KOLVO-755250 format. One record per residue (C-alpha): residue number from 1; residue in three letters; x, z, y. Coordinates in Angstrom, 3 decimals, always signed. Layout:
<node resi="NUM" resn="ALA" xx="X" zz="Z" yy="Y"/>
...
***
This chain:
<node resi="1" resn="MET" xx="-51.940" zz="-44.588" yy="-15.659"/>
<node resi="2" resn="SER" xx="-48.614" zz="-44.083" yy="-13.833"/>
<node resi="3" resn="LEU" xx="-45.422" zz="-46.082" yy="-13.667"/>
<node resi="4" resn="GLU" xx="-42.805" zz="-45.137" yy="-16.272"/>
<node resi="5" resn="LEU" xx="-39.057" zz="-45.612" yy="-15.966"/>
<node resi="6" resn="ARG" xx="-39.054" zz="-47.105" yy="-19.453"/>
<node resi="7" resn="GLN" xx="-41.395" zz="-49.864" yy="-18.304"/>
<node resi="8" resn="LEU" xx="-39.120" zz="-50.654" yy="-15.370"/>
<node resi="9" resn="ARG" xx="-36.086" zz="-50.758" yy="-17.643"/>
<node resi="10" resn="ILE" xx="-37.874" zz="-53.119" yy="-20.027"/>
<node resi="11" resn="PHE" xx="-39.015" zz="-55.360" yy="-17.146"/>
<node resi="12" resn="VAL" xx="-35.490" zz="-55.651" yy="-15.737"/>
<node resi="13" resn="THR" xx="-33.980" zz="-56.352" yy="-19.158"/>
<node resi="14" resn="VAL" xx="-36.542" zz="-59.049" yy="-20.001"/>
<node resi="15" resn="ALA" xx="-35.942" zz="-60.580" yy="-16.553"/>
<node resi="16" resn="ASP" xx="-32.198" zz="-60.674" yy="-17.263"/>
<node resi="17" resn="GLU" xx="-32.564" zz="-62.161" yy="-20.745"/>
<node resi="18" resn="LEU" xx="-35.707" zz="-64.303" yy="-20.174"/>
<node resi="19" resn="HIS" xx="-36.389" zz="-63.769" yy="-23.857"/>
<node resi="20" resn="PHE" xx="-38.464" zz="-60.977" yy="-25.395"/>
<node resi="21" resn="GLY" xx="-36.493" zz="-60.958" yy="-28.649"/>
<node resi="22" resn="ARG" xx="-33.079" zz="-60.687" yy="-26.976"/>
<node resi="23" resn="ALA" xx="-34.371" zz="-58.038" yy="-24.593"/>
<node resi="24" resn="ALA" xx="-35.758" zz="-56.056" yy="-27.524"/>
<node resi="25" resn="ALA" xx="-32.425" zz="-56.257" yy="-29.348"/>
<node resi="26" resn="HIS" xx="-30.577" zz="-55.166" yy="-26.209"/>
<node resi="27" resn="LEU" xx="-32.934" zz="-52.215" yy="-25.725"/>
<node resi="28" resn="ARG" xx="-33.002" zz="-51.433" yy="-29.447"/>
<node resi="29" resn="LEU" xx="-36.786" zz="-51.597" yy="-29.488"/>
<node resi="30" resn="PRO" xx="-39.237" zz="-53.599" yy="-31.613"/>
<node resi="31" resn="PRO" xx="-40.311" zz="-56.830" yy="-29.845"/>
<node resi="32" resn="SER" xx="-43.940" zz="-55.695" yy="-30.065"/>
<node resi="33" resn="VAL" xx="-43.125" zz="-52.580" yy="-28.009"/>
<node resi="34" resn="VAL" xx="-41.356" zz="-54.649" yy="-25.355"/>
<node resi="35" resn="SER" xx="-44.287" zz="-57.056" yy="-25.102"/>
<node resi="36" resn="GLU" xx="-46.846" zz="-54.227" yy="-24.975"/>
<node resi="37" resn="GLN" xx="-44.961" zz="-52.324" yy="-22.260"/>
<node resi="38" resn="ILE" xx="-44.713" zz="-55.448" yy="-20.111"/>
<node resi="39" resn="LYS" xx="-48.471" zz="-55.976" yy="-20.467"/>
<node resi="40" resn="ARG" xx="-49.139" zz="-52.362" yy="-19.470"/>
<node resi="41" resn="LEU" xx="-46.882" zz="-52.693" yy="-16.444"/>
<node resi="42" resn="GLU" xx="-48.657" zz="-55.895" yy="-15.399"/>
<node resi="43" resn="GLN" xx="-52.034" zz="-54.165" yy="-15.756"/>
<node resi="44" resn="LEU" xx="-50.794" zz="-51.224" yy="-13.701"/>
<node resi="45" resn="ILE" xx="-49.541" zz="-53.279" yy="-10.753"/>
<node resi="46" resn="GLY" xx="-52.199" zz="-56.003" yy="-11.000"/>
<node resi="47" resn="VAL" xx="-49.925" zz="-59.065" yy="-11.202"/>
<node resi="48" resn="GLU" xx="-48.310" zz="-61.130" yy="-13.943"/>
<node resi="49" resn="LEU" xx="-44.542" zz="-60.723" yy="-14.019"/>
<node resi="50" resn="PHE" xx="-43.724" zz="-63.519" yy="-16.480"/>
<node resi="51" resn="ASP" xx="-45.036" zz="-67.015" yy="-17.056"/>
<node resi="52" resn="ARG" xx="-45.642" zz="-67.285" yy="-20.807"/>
<node resi="53" resn="SER" xx="-47.299" zz="-70.716" yy="-20.734"/>
<node resi="54" resn="ARG" xx="-44.205" zz="-72.480" yy="-22.051"/>
<node resi="55" resn="ARG" xx="-41.912" zz="-71.826" yy="-24.976"/>
<node resi="56" resn="ALA" xx="-39.279" zz="-70.346" yy="-22.671"/>
<node resi="57" resn="ILE" xx="-40.600" zz="-67.557" yy="-20.464"/>
<node resi="58" resn="SER" xx="-39.806" zz="-67.394" yy="-16.757"/>
<node resi="59" resn="LEU" xx="-40.433" zz="-65.018" yy="-13.895"/>
<node resi="60" resn="THR" xx="-43.524" zz="-65.617" yy="-11.800"/>
<node resi="61" resn="VAL" xx="-43.252" zz="-65.572" yy="-8.020"/>
<node resi="62" resn="ALA" xx="-44.431" zz="-61.955" yy="-8.061"/>
<node resi="63" resn="GLY" xx="-41.968" zz="-61.106" yy="-10.824"/>
<node resi="64" resn="SER" xx="-39.088" zz="-62.581" yy="-8.838"/>
<node resi="65" resn="GLU" xx="-40.080" zz="-60.643" yy="-5.728"/>
<node resi="66" resn="LEU" xx="-40.418" zz="-57.371" yy="-7.646"/>
<node resi="67" resn="LEU" xx="-37.164" zz="-57.660" yy="-9.596"/>
<node resi="68" resn="ALA" xx="-34.815" zz="-56.443" yy="-6.845"/>
<node resi="69" resn="PRO" xx="-37.024" zz="-53.463" yy="-5.839"/>
<node resi="70" resn="GLY" xx="-37.439" zz="-52.663" yy="-9.534"/>
<node resi="71" resn="ARG" xx="-33.677" zz="-52.624" yy="-10.054"/>
<node resi="72" resn="ALA" xx="-33.212" zz="-50.401" yy="-7.002"/>
<node resi="73" resn="LEU" xx="-35.900" zz="-47.962" yy="-8.114"/>
<node resi="74" resn="LEU" xx="-34.447" zz="-47.774" yy="-11.614"/>
<node resi="75" resn="ARG" xx="-30.927" zz="-47.314" yy="-10.236"/>
<node resi="76" resn="ASP" xx="-32.012" zz="-44.532" yy="-7.888"/>
<node resi="77" resn="ALA" xx="-33.928" zz="-42.722" yy="-10.616"/>
<node resi="78" resn="GLU" xx="-31.052" zz="-42.884" yy="-13.086"/>
<node resi="79" resn="SER" xx="-28.561" zz="-41.852" yy="-10.405"/>
<node resi="80" resn="PHE" xx="-30.787" zz="-38.832" yy="-9.701"/>
<node resi="81" resn="ILE" xx="-30.739" zz="-37.933" yy="-13.389"/>
<node resi="82" resn="GLY" xx="-26.973" zz="-38.469" yy="-13.589"/>
<node resi="83" resn="THR" xx="-26.358" zz="-36.187" yy="-10.620"/>
<node resi="84" resn="ALA" xx="-28.492" zz="-33.473" yy="-12.181"/>
<node resi="85" resn="ARG" xx="-26.579" zz="-33.735" yy="-15.446"/>
<node resi="86" resn="ALA" xx="-23.254" zz="-33.645" yy="-13.634"/>
<node resi="87" resn="ASN" xx="-24.205" zz="-30.391" yy="-11.932"/>
<node resi="88" resn="GLU" xx="-25.325" zz="-28.974" yy="-15.253"/>
<node resi="89" resn="HIS" xx="-22.034" zz="-29.836" yy="-16.982"/>
<node resi="90" resn="PRO" xx="-19.396" zz="-30.126" yy="-14.209"/>
<node resi="91" resn="GLY" xx="-16.443" zz="-29.695" yy="-16.562"/>
<node resi="92" resn="ARG" xx="-17.337" zz="-32.388" yy="-19.094"/>
<node resi="93" resn="VAL" xx="-14.586" zz="-34.842" yy="-19.980"/>
<node resi="94" resn="LEU" xx="-15.039" zz="-38.308" yy="-18.433"/>
<node resi="95" resn="ARG" xx="-14.832" zz="-41.108" yy="-20.996"/>
<node resi="96" resn="LEU" xx="-13.142" zz="-44.112" yy="-19.382"/>
<node resi="97" resn="GLY" xx="-12.894" zz="-47.529" yy="-21.036"/>
<node resi="98" resn="ILE" xx="-9.651" zz="-49.358" yy="-20.291"/>
<node resi="99" resn="GLY" xx="-7.895" zz="-52.594" yy="-21.234"/>
<node resi="100" resn="LEU" xx="-4.405" zz="-54.038" yy="-21.244"/>
<node resi="101" resn="GLY" xx="-2.278" zz="-54.786" yy="-18.215"/>
<node resi="102" resn="MET" xx="-3.420" zz="-52.047" yy="-15.827"/>
<node resi="103" resn="GLY" xx="+0.157" zz="-51.004" yy="-15.144"/>
<node resi="104" resn="ARG" xx="+0.803" zz="-48.080" yy="-12.822"/>
<node resi="105" resn="ARG" xx="-2.770" zz="-48.251" yy="-11.548"/>
<node resi="106" resn="LEU" xx="-4.046" zz="-46.287" yy="-14.533"/>
<node resi="107" resn="ALA" xx="-1.483" zz="-43.505" yy="-14.100"/>
<node resi="108" resn="PHE" xx="-2.278" zz="-43.380" yy="-10.367"/>
<node resi="109" resn="ILE" xx="-6.018" zz="-43.035" yy="-11.048"/>
<node resi="110" resn="LEU" xx="-5.605" zz="-40.377" yy="-13.737"/>
<node resi="111" resn="ARG" xx="-3.236" zz="-38.330" yy="-11.550"/>
<node resi="112" resn="ARG" xx="-5.688" zz="-38.333" yy="-8.652"/>
<node resi="113" resn="LEU" xx="-8.534" zz="-37.263" yy="-10.911"/>
<node resi="114" resn="ALA" xx="-6.423" zz="-34.534" yy="-12.529"/>
<node resi="115" resn="ARG" xx="-5.484" zz="-33.133" yy="-9.120"/>
<node resi="116" resn="ALA" xx="-9.190" zz="-32.969" yy="-8.294"/>
<node resi="117" resn="GLY" xx="-9.793" zz="-30.983" yy="-11.479"/>
<node resi="118" resn="HIS" xx="-11.302" zz="-33.736" yy="-13.623"/>
<node resi="119" resn="SER" xx="-10.453" zz="-34.283" yy="-17.285"/>
<node resi="120" resn="VAL" xx="-10.431" zz="-37.895" yy="-18.490"/>
<node resi="121" resn="ARG" xx="-10.227" zz="-39.394" yy="-21.979"/>
<node resi="122" resn="THR" xx="-9.263" zz="-43.073" yy="-22.024"/>
<node resi="123" resn="VAL" xx="-10.639" zz="-45.431" yy="-24.672"/>
<node resi="124" resn="SER" xx="-8.787" zz="-48.748" yy="-25.096"/>
<node resi="125" resn="VAL" xx="-11.094" zz="-51.451" yy="-26.491"/>
<node resi="126" resn="PRO" xx="-11.708" zz="-55.192" yy="-25.833"/>
<node resi="127" resn="PRO" xx="-13.911" zz="-56.106" yy="-22.816"/>
<node resi="128" resn="ALA" xx="-17.051" zz="-56.912" yy="-24.836"/>
<node resi="129" resn="GLU" xx="-16.833" zz="-53.594" yy="-26.666"/>
<node resi="130" resn="ARG" xx="-16.441" zz="-51.745" yy="-23.367"/>
<node resi="131" resn="CYS" xx="-19.784" zz="-53.167" yy="-22.216"/>
<node resi="132" resn="ALA" xx="-21.499" zz="-52.213" yy="-25.460"/>
<node resi="133" resn="LEU" xx="-20.105" zz="-48.666" yy="-25.513"/>
<node resi="134" resn="LEU" xx="-20.980" zz="-48.152" yy="-21.856"/>
<node resi="135" resn="THR" xx="-24.536" zz="-49.409" yy="-22.290"/>
<node resi="136" resn="ALA" xx="-24.952" zz="-47.177" yy="-25.349"/>
<node resi="137" resn="GLY" xx="-23.812" zz="-44.125" yy="-23.386"/>
<node resi="138" resn="GLU" xx="-20.595" zz="-43.670" yy="-25.380"/>
<node resi="139" resn="LEU" xx="-18.501" zz="-44.300" yy="-22.251"/>
<node resi="140" resn="ASP" xx="-19.094" zz="-43.010" yy="-18.716"/>
<node resi="141" resn="ALA" xx="-17.297" zz="-45.879" yy="-16.969"/>
<node resi="142" resn="ALA" xx="-15.102" zz="-48.835" yy="-17.889"/>
<node resi="143" resn="PHE" xx="-12.725" zz="-51.226" yy="-16.160"/>
<node resi="144" resn="ILE" xx="-13.779" zz="-54.835" yy="-16.705"/>
<node resi="145" resn="ARG" xx="-12.193" zz="-57.980" yy="-15.279"/>
<node resi="146" resn="GLY" xx="-14.295" zz="-60.942" yy="-14.248"/>
<node resi="147" resn="ARG" xx="-18.059" zz="-61.151" yy="-14.119"/>
<node resi="148" resn="VAL" xx="-19.791" zz="-58.098" yy="-15.602"/>
<node resi="149" resn="ARG" xx="-22.486" zz="-59.244" yy="-18.040"/>
<node resi="150" resn="CYS" xx="-23.680" zz="-55.850" yy="-19.210"/>
<node resi="151" resn="GLY" xx="-27.417" zz="-55.306" yy="-18.775"/>
<node resi="152" resn="PRO" xx="-28.241" zz="-52.345" yy="-16.541"/>
<node resi="153" resn="LEU" xx="-24.679" zz="-51.508" yy="-15.483"/>
<node resi="154" resn="ILE" xx="-23.581" zz="-51.273" yy="-11.862"/>
<node resi="155" resn="ALA" xx="-20.258" zz="-53.024" yy="-11.162"/>
<node resi="156" resn="HIS" xx="-18.031" zz="-51.815" yy="-8.309"/>
<node resi="157" resn="HIS" xx="-15.221" zz="-54.148" yy="-7.241"/>
<node resi="158" resn="VAL" xx="-12.010" zz="-52.100" yy="-7.199"/>
<node resi="159" resn="TRP" xx="-9.096" zz="-54.568" yy="-6.997"/>
<node resi="160" resn="ASP" xx="-7.926" zz="-58.116" yy="-7.763"/>
<node resi="161" resn="ASP" xx="-5.369" zz="-58.868" yy="-10.478"/>
<node resi="162" resn="GLU" xx="-2.987" zz="-61.792" yy="-10.004"/>
<node resi="163" resn="LEU" xx="-1.950" zz="-63.775" yy="-13.055"/>
<node resi="164" resn="VAL" xx="+1.680" zz="-64.794" yy="-13.554"/>
<node resi="165" resn="ALA" xx="+3.281" zz="-66.944" yy="-16.242"/>
<node resi="166" resn="ALA" xx="+5.499" zz="-65.412" yy="-18.921"/>
<node resi="167" resn="LEU" xx="+7.879" zz="-68.028" yy="-20.313"/>
<node resi="168" resn="PRO" xx="+10.608" zz="-67.860" yy="-22.979"/>
<node resi="169" resn="GLU" xx="+14.086" zz="-68.645" yy="-21.679"/>
<node resi="170" resn="HIS" xx="+14.161" zz="-71.998" yy="-23.523"/>
<node resi="171" resn="HIS" xx="+11.060" zz="-73.188" yy="-21.604"/>
<node resi="172" resn="PRO" xx="+11.933" zz="-75.916" yy="-19.035"/>
<node resi="173" resn="LEU" xx="+10.226" zz="-73.896" yy="-16.264"/>
<node resi="174" resn="ALA" xx="+11.824" zz="-70.541" yy="-17.112"/>
<node resi="175" resn="ALA" xx="+14.451" zz="-70.751" yy="-14.376"/>
<node resi="176" resn="HIS" xx="+11.835" zz="-71.106" yy="-11.629"/>
<node resi="177" resn="GLY" xx="+10.506" zz="-68.095" yy="-9.759"/>
<node resi="178" resn="SER" xx="+7.304" zz="-70.000" yy="-9.046"/>
<node resi="179" resn="VAL" xx="+5.612" zz="-72.725" yy="-11.099"/>
<node resi="180" resn="GLN" xx="+2.815" zz="-75.166" yy="-10.436"/>
<node resi="181" resn="LEU" xx="-0.298" zz="-74.895" yy="-12.571"/>
<node resi="182" resn="ALA" xx="-0.104" zz="-78.644" yy="-13.173"/>
<node resi="183" resn="ASP" xx="+3.368" zz="-78.221" yy="-14.675"/>
<node resi="184" resn="LEU" xx="+2.161" zz="-75.443" yy="-16.981"/>
<node resi="185" resn="ALA" xx="-0.450" zz="-77.844" yy="-18.369"/>
<node resi="186" resn="ARG" xx="+2.360" zz="-79.795" yy="-20.040"/>
<node resi="187" resn="SER" xx="+3.019" zz="-77.019" yy="-22.540"/>
<node resi="188" resn="PRO" xx="+0.641" zz="-75.007" yy="-24.756"/>
<node resi="189" resn="ALA" xx="-0.360" zz="-71.440" yy="-23.961"/>
<node resi="190" resn="ALA" xx="-0.733" zz="-68.295" yy="-26.048"/>
<node resi="191" resn="LEU" xx="-4.243" zz="-66.944" yy="-25.456"/>
<node resi="192" resn="VAL" xx="-6.713" zz="-64.535" yy="-27.003"/>
<node resi="193" resn="PRO" xx="-9.884" zz="-66.176" yy="-28.372"/>
<node resi="194" resn="ARG" xx="-12.484" zz="-66.860" yy="-25.706"/>
<node resi="195" resn="GLU" xx="-14.993" zz="-64.425" yy="-27.215"/>
<node resi="196" resn="GLU" xx="-12.502" zz="-61.574" yy="-26.776"/>
<node resi="197" resn="ASN" xx="-11.781" zz="-62.276" yy="-23.100"/>
<node resi="198" resn="PRO" xx="-14.138" zz="-64.881" yy="-21.573"/>
<node resi="199" resn="ALA" xx="-13.152" zz="-63.933" yy="-18.008"/>
<node resi="200" resn="LEU" xx="-9.513" zz="-64.901" yy="-18.595"/>
<node resi="201" resn="HIS" xx="-10.520" zz="-68.208" yy="-20.173"/>
<node resi="202" resn="ASP" xx="-12.897" zz="-68.938" yy="-17.288"/>
<node resi="203" resn="ILE" xx="-10.283" zz="-68.382" yy="-14.578"/>
<node resi="204" resn="LEU" xx="-7.700" zz="-70.497" yy="-16.419"/>
<node resi="205" resn="SER" xx="-10.031" zz="-73.341" yy="-17.356"/>
<node resi="206" resn="GLY" xx="-11.431" zz="-73.332" yy="-13.813"/>
<node resi="207" resn="GLY" xx="-7.953" zz="-73.560" yy="-12.294"/>
<node resi="208" resn="PHE" xx="-6.919" zz="-76.408" yy="-14.571"/>
<node resi="209" resn="ALA" xx="-10.260" zz="-78.218" yy="-14.193"/>
<node resi="210" resn="ALA" xx="-9.831" zz="-78.224" yy="-10.406"/>
<node resi="211" resn="LEU" xx="-6.707" zz="-80.323" yy="-11.017"/>
<node resi="212" resn="GLY" xx="-8.409" zz="-82.556" yy="-13.562"/>
<node resi="213" resn="LEU" xx="-6.472" zz="-80.893" yy="-16.375"/>
<node resi="214" resn="SER" xx="-7.122" zz="-78.572" yy="-19.291"/>
<node resi="215" resn="VAL" xx="-5.219" zz="-75.801" yy="-21.030"/>
<node resi="216" resn="GLU" xx="-3.914" zz="-76.391" yy="-24.552"/>
<node resi="217" resn="ILE" xx="-3.892" zz="-73.318" yy="-26.794"/>
<node resi="218" resn="GLY" xx="-0.732" zz="-73.147" yy="-28.877"/>
<node resi="219" resn="MET" xx="-1.103" zz="-69.798" yy="-30.603"/>
<node resi="220" resn="ARG" xx="-3.143" zz="-66.622" yy="-30.520"/>
<node resi="221" resn="PHE" xx="-2.143" zz="-63.818" yy="-28.143"/>
<node resi="222" resn="SER" xx="-2.086" zz="-60.465" yy="-29.956"/>
<node resi="223" resn="THR" xx="-0.131" zz="-57.821" yy="-28.013"/>
<node resi="224" resn="VAL" xx="+2.349" zz="-58.279" yy="-25.178"/>
<node resi="225" resn="GLU" xx="+5.330" zz="-57.251" yy="-27.292"/>
<node resi="226" resn="ALA" xx="+4.387" zz="-59.292" yy="-30.369"/>
<node resi="227" resn="THR" xx="+3.416" zz="-62.394" yy="-28.391"/>
<node resi="228" resn="PHE" xx="+6.571" zz="-62.307" yy="-26.275"/>
<node resi="229" resn="ALA" xx="+8.671" zz="-62.022" yy="-29.445"/>
<node resi="230" resn="GLU" xx="+6.879" zz="-65.034" yy="-30.933"/>
<node resi="231" resn="LEU" xx="+7.332" zz="-67.051" yy="-27.732"/>
<node resi="232" resn="VAL" xx="+11.069" zz="-66.356" yy="-27.771"/>
<node resi="233" resn="ALA" xx="+11.448" zz="-67.289" yy="-31.449"/>
<node resi="234" resn="HIS" xx="+9.089" zz="-70.290" yy="-31.554"/>
<node resi="235" resn="PRO" xx="+10.774" zz="-73.715" yy="-31.319"/>
<node resi="236" resn="THR" xx="+7.939" zz="-75.076" yy="-29.150"/>
<node resi="237" resn="ALA" xx="+8.167" zz="-74.127" yy="-25.473"/>
<node resi="238" resn="MET" xx="+4.964" zz="-72.220" yy="-24.741"/>
<node resi="239" resn="TRP" xx="+3.801" zz="-69.753" yy="-22.104"/>
<node resi="240" resn="THR" xx="+1.207" zz="-67.033" yy="-21.675"/>
<node resi="241" resn="PRO" xx="-0.624" zz="-65.629" yy="-18.620"/>
<node resi="242" resn="VAL" xx="-0.093" zz="-61.930" yy="-17.903"/>
<node resi="243" resn="PHE" xx="-1.064" zz="-59.597" yy="-15.079"/>
<node resi="244" resn="ALA" xx="+1.499" zz="-59.246" yy="-12.297"/>
<node resi="245" resn="ALA" xx="+0.841" zz="-55.520" yy="-11.805"/>
<node resi="246" resn="TYR" xx="+1.858" zz="-54.899" yy="-15.414"/>
<node resi="247" resn="GLU" xx="+4.894" zz="-57.150" yy="-15.510"/>
<node resi="248" resn="THR" xx="+6.486" zz="-55.623" yy="-12.386"/>
<node resi="249" resn="GLU" xx="+7.105" zz="-52.517" yy="-14.506"/>
<node resi="250" resn="HIS" xx="+8.473" zz="-54.129" yy="-17.667"/>
<node resi="251" resn="ALA" xx="+11.374" zz="-56.335" yy="-18.630"/>
<node resi="252" resn="TYR" xx="+11.489" zz="-58.159" yy="-21.948"/>
<node resi="253" resn="GLU" xx="+14.624" zz="-59.775" yy="-23.329"/>
<node resi="254" resn="GLY" xx="+14.317" zz="-63.532" yy="-23.438"/>
<node resi="255" resn="ILE" xx="+11.226" zz="-63.678" yy="-21.201"/>
<node resi="256" resn="SER" xx="+11.065" zz="-64.885" yy="-17.598"/>
<node resi="257" resn="ILE" xx="+8.160" zz="-64.260" yy="-15.232"/>
<node resi="258" resn="ALA" xx="+7.056" zz="-66.842" yy="-12.664"/>
<node resi="259" resn="ALA" xx="+4.355" zz="-66.800" yy="-10.003"/>
<node resi="260" resn="ILE" xx="+1.629" zz="-69.408" yy="-10.503"/>
<node resi="261" resn="GLN" xx="+0.694" zz="-71.841" yy="-7.719"/>
<node resi="262" resn="PRO" xx="-2.053" zz="-72.136" yy="-6.701"/>
<node resi="263" resn="ARG" xx="-2.649" zz="-68.430" yy="-7.263"/>
<node resi="264" resn="LEU" xx="-5.059" zz="-67.334" yy="-9.968"/>
<node resi="265" resn="THR" xx="-6.674" zz="-63.944" yy="-9.432"/>
<node resi="266" resn="LEU" xx="-9.171" zz="-62.073" yy="-11.531"/>
<node resi="267" resn="PRO" xx="-11.434" zz="-59.484" yy="-9.860"/>
<node resi="268" resn="ALA" xx="-11.475" zz="-56.079" yy="-11.549"/>
<node resi="269" resn="PHE" xx="-14.586" zz="-53.911" yy="-11.568"/>
<node resi="270" resn="LEU" xx="-15.402" zz="-50.368" yy="-12.519"/>
<node resi="271" resn="ALA" xx="-18.643" zz="-50.693" yy="-14.467"/>
<node resi="272" resn="VAL" xx="-20.833" zz="-47.592" yy="-14.410"/>
<node resi="273" resn="HIS" xx="-24.188" zz="-46.856" yy="-15.991"/>
<node resi="274" resn="PRO" xx="-26.744" zz="-45.888" yy="-13.287"/>
<node resi="275" resn="ARG" xx="-27.300" zz="-42.531" yy="-14.967"/>
<node resi="276" resn="SER" xx="-23.637" zz="-41.616" yy="-14.330"/>
<node resi="277" resn="MET" xx="-23.339" zz="-42.686" yy="-10.682"/>
<node resi="278" resn="GLY" xx="-23.667" zz="-39.157" yy="-9.322"/>
<node resi="279" resn="ARG" xx="-20.526" zz="-37.956" yy="-11.062"/>
<node resi="280" resn="LEU" xx="-18.325" zz="-41.042" yy="-10.926"/>
<node resi="281" resn="GLN" xx="-17.923" zz="-41.770" yy="-7.227"/>
<node resi="282" resn="MET" xx="-14.491" zz="-40.108" yy="-7.334"/>
<node resi="283" resn="VAL" xx="-13.393" zz="-42.545" yy="-10.068"/>
<node resi="284" resn="ILE" xx="-14.519" zz="-45.486" yy="-7.917"/>
<node resi="285" resn="ASP" xx="-12.642" zz="-44.112" yy="-4.895"/>
<node resi="286" resn="ALA" xx="-9.451" zz="-43.445" yy="-6.881"/>
<node resi="287" resn="SER" xx="-9.594" zz="-46.940" yy="-8.403"/>
<node resi="288" resn="ARG" xx="-9.888" zz="-48.642" yy="-5.021"/>
<node resi="289" resn="LYS" xx="-7.009" zz="-46.603" yy="-3.597"/>
<node resi="290" resn="SER" xx="-4.880" zz="-47.527" yy="-6.617"/>
<node resi="291" resn="ASP" xx="-4.665" zz="-51.113" yy="-5.391"/>
<node resi="292" resn="ALA" xx="-2.273" zz="-49.943" yy="-2.673"/>
<node resi="293" resn="GLY" xx="-0.856" zz="-46.733" yy="-4.086"/>
<node resi="294" resn="ALA" xx="+0.010" zz="-47.980" yy="-7.542"/>
<node resi="295" resn="LEU" xx="+1.846" zz="-51.040" yy="-6.302"/>
<node resi="296" resn="GLN" xx="+4.431" zz="-49.099" yy="-4.337"/>
<node resi="297" resn="PRO" xx="+7.968" zz="-49.467" yy="-5.771"/>
<node resi="298" resn="SER" xx="+8.615" zz="-47.103" yy="-8.646"/>
<node resi="299" resn="PRO" xx="+11.039" zz="-44.256" yy="-7.803"/>
<node resi="300" resn="HIS" xx="+12.695" zz="-44.695" yy="-11.222"/>
***
C-alpha cells in the first residue's frame, strides 16, 4: 500500500477542522470515507494521527509533528501538477477574485499582466465567496484582506491597506484632517455585517477594544456611493471606514476623509490554490510591486 495525495489532503483538512464531519463537508466527501482514509493512512505510517478518546478529537504528538511535512508534501505535489497544467494550457484566462477598494492597484496589476501576455478575468464577490470559489477551483487566485481561513489555500502577503474615516460634512469631526479613534467611538458607524467581512470587523473591534471602547453600528454599509449618500442625508452624524488607496482617487460631494489615529491597517493577501502555484507567480510579483507603483500620483 502506498501513500496517496488524497489521504494527505484529508489528513490536513481534518487537522485544520478537528472534526470529521466538518472536514467531510469541506472536502465534499461522506464522513465514512474521511474516517476510513485516515485509518488507512495511520496503518500505512504505523502511528495514530488523532486522539479519538474524547468527544472532541485532537492531534496526537505524532500527528502534530507530521502536519507541517504533510502540508509541504501536499503543496509541492499540487504545485507540480499546476505547473504541468500551465505548460499544457499556457494561454488560458486567469480567473482573479477581487473585492472593493483596491483602487489603482488593480489597474496596475492587470496592466503588468497584459504586457506579459496574460489574459485575466476579474470576478467581484464578497470575501467568503472568494474563498469558496477558490477552494472549488472556480477561481485561480483571489485577493483577501485579513487572516485567510480557506482550507488548503496558500496566502501570499502582497500589501497593507490603511483605513481612513469617511465623514459627512455635518459630522463634528469632518473639518479635521486626522481624527482619534476614541473620538470616532462617540458616533455610530456604517458597516457591512460581520459575516460578510469579518476581517474588517476584527481590525475595528480590536482597535477600539485596545482603548476600552467599542464600535456602535448605526446602519448597514452597502456600496460606497449609496452609503456616502445616506451618510450625507441622514440627520445622525455617522462615519464609515474606507480604504485610503481607494479614496485618494475619488471625491464625493458632502464627504470628508480623515486619517485615523492610531493607524488601522489591514494586510492584503493573494490566496492561491497549491495546484495553481506554478502559473501564478507573476500575479504575486505584480501584486507586491503594485504597493509602490499604484500609489504614485495619478497623471490625470
